[in-house]
C-alpha positions, 0 to 999 in steps of 0.5 A: 727881592729874593735872598740870592739876588740880594746877596748878589747886589751886596757883593757887587756893592762891596766889590765896587767899593774895593775897586774904587779904593784899590784903583786910587792907590795906583791910578795917581802914580802915572799922573804925578809928573803932570800934576807936578807941572800943573801945581808948579812943583818938582815931580819927586815932591809929589810923594806926600800925596801918596803917603798921606792917603796910605798913612790915613788908611793905616791909622783909621782901619782899626776903628772901622769894625767898632764904627760898624758895630756902634752906628750900623754897617749900612750907615757907616758904609754909606758915610765911607763912600760919601767921604771918599767921593767928597775927598775925590772932588776936593782932590780935583779942585786942588790948586796947590800941593798942600790942598791936594795932600789935605784932600788925599787925607780926606779920601783916605778917611773914606777909603780906610772903611771901604774894604773892612766894613764891606767885608764885615757886611758880607760876613754878616749876610752870607752863610759860612759855606758861601763866605769863601766864594764871596771873598774870592769874588770881591778880591777880583775887584781888588786885582782889577784896580792895580791892573787898570789904574796906571793905564787909565791914569795915563790915558785920562791925563793925555785925553783930558786932564789929570783932574779926571783921575779923581773925578772918575770916582764921582759916578762910581760913588754915586751909583754906590750910594744909591745901591747901599741905600737900596740893597745893603742889609741894615745891620742895626747898632749893637753894644760895641765894646769901648774903643781904645782911643788912647792905643789908637792914638799912640800907634798913629803917633808912632806911624806919623812920626816915623814917616815924617822922620824918613821924609825929614820935613825941616829944611834946616837941621834935618838930622836933628829933626829926624832923630827927634821924630824917630825918638818920638815914634819909639816912645809912642810904640813903647808906651803902647805896651804898658797901656795894652797890659792895663786895658781890658780890651786894647786895640791890639792884644800883646798876646798876638805876638806870642804866635811866632809866625805872626811876629816874623810874618809881620816884620817880614811883610813890613821890610819886604813891602817897603822895597816892592811898594817903592816900585809903582811910584818910581817906575812911572817917574823913571819912564817919563822923566828919564826915558821920555815916555808919555803918561799913557805909554808909562801906564801901559808899561805897568800892565806886564807886572799886573797881568803876570801877577794875576796869572801866577796866583793859581800856582801859589798854593801848590808851590807852598805845599811842595816846598813849604813856606820857609823855602818858598819865601826865601827863594821868592824874596830873592827873586823879588829883590833881584828884579827890583835891582834889575830896574837899575839896568833900564836906560834909554838904550834898553830894548823894550823886550828887556823892560817888559821881562823885568816888569813881568818877573817883578809882578809875578814874584811880587804877587806870589810873595804877597799871597804867601806872606799874608797866609803865613802871617795869619794862618796860625792865629786863633779864631779869637785873635783873627780879627785883631791880627788881621786889622794890625796886619792891614795897618802894617801893609798900608804903613809899608806902602807909605814908607816905600814911597817916602824912602824911594823918593827920598833916595832919588832926591839924595843921590841925584843931588849927591851925584848931579845926575837924576838917572844915576839917582834912580839907578842907585835908589832901585839898588837900595830898595831892592836890597831892603827887600832882600833883607826880608829873606833873612827875616823869613828864615826864622819862620816856625815850620812845625805843624800846628793843631790850632784851627786856621784863622780867616785870612781876609781879602786883599794884598 
């Protein structure tokens, strides 16, 4: 096989893995009511299957680079696909909500390694001048997942059963396993620095405790349980600071937060994504439970948002150059937050055209928001800090998705019980999560727009 054809095969392997991972982040949403009926639980009780997947990926993503160095890129990427496929089969075989949550955790273990290790394999195999083009090719697969996911999920639920939203990963994964063994370069094991298991454990405990505190898992004394879990999350986060100062190679260097835009961008990303991550979870539930849409119809309704987001990506660079990151993010954040609040206006009597416009505006503004937030957060990091910063950034992105689902679902349950109306519960929840997103506009006002002389860091792939 020639060098060019080998590189092409590598890109297709990594793109397929990225597609599989991004597809599973969205394909489940339109199937949630059907899965809930099959498992005999309430649709809003299904949020743990989304949170378990994203939270697991958030916890394990930082370890992916160390695993690749320690055991070899091809071996670990093969294991990632295999674990992901086994997790998918377990999801399809689940008979209770608890079994499905555990299977989603297994899926998340494999999914956490698919993109980072695939990106690392490309970095080690492709020359510098080809790297940007290679990443652009891979990113297309990440964009196709959110576009195809909701519609494909809705169609599979109606045409066959919900189990096939997970079983579809089996043939894709089987082809991927063969391709990895056949085409992926064998980057041998190397002397990896000791992994910071204690630091990873502290931050993982922080994320788990914080997520459980929002869900208030105990049926009684919920306020006390939530307060205790919030305290545990805070203690875990604070304990990481002296640990990182003492350790020679901590999981994340504290010096990362010396870069003003990284700190502001990280906080702004977390706050903004909580609101925008609740939308893909809440909108299919609203359409199916309150407006009577079929799973396929609700999946098709998500297409305007995904397509609008893909179309506007070409405008982002020119808009940022013209208005600057601070003004662009301030205005665009207001558009994103307002469009989320706009979902509260959707009722049975709302014209279809209005629904499509709200979805398209949200999708377009949200896509530009993600791209601008990603860039401003990472662009001023040094090359030495780029890898660690990108890993922490990916961790926060996954955490925000889980928090968005937990907060959005929790608000619907709270307001529905309080006011005795699920429709009103959805409306008030969209207002609240939209307000959370609007709060990030204040965070982005603190961006440092002074010119930098430092070389920009690699910004990676993904949303």
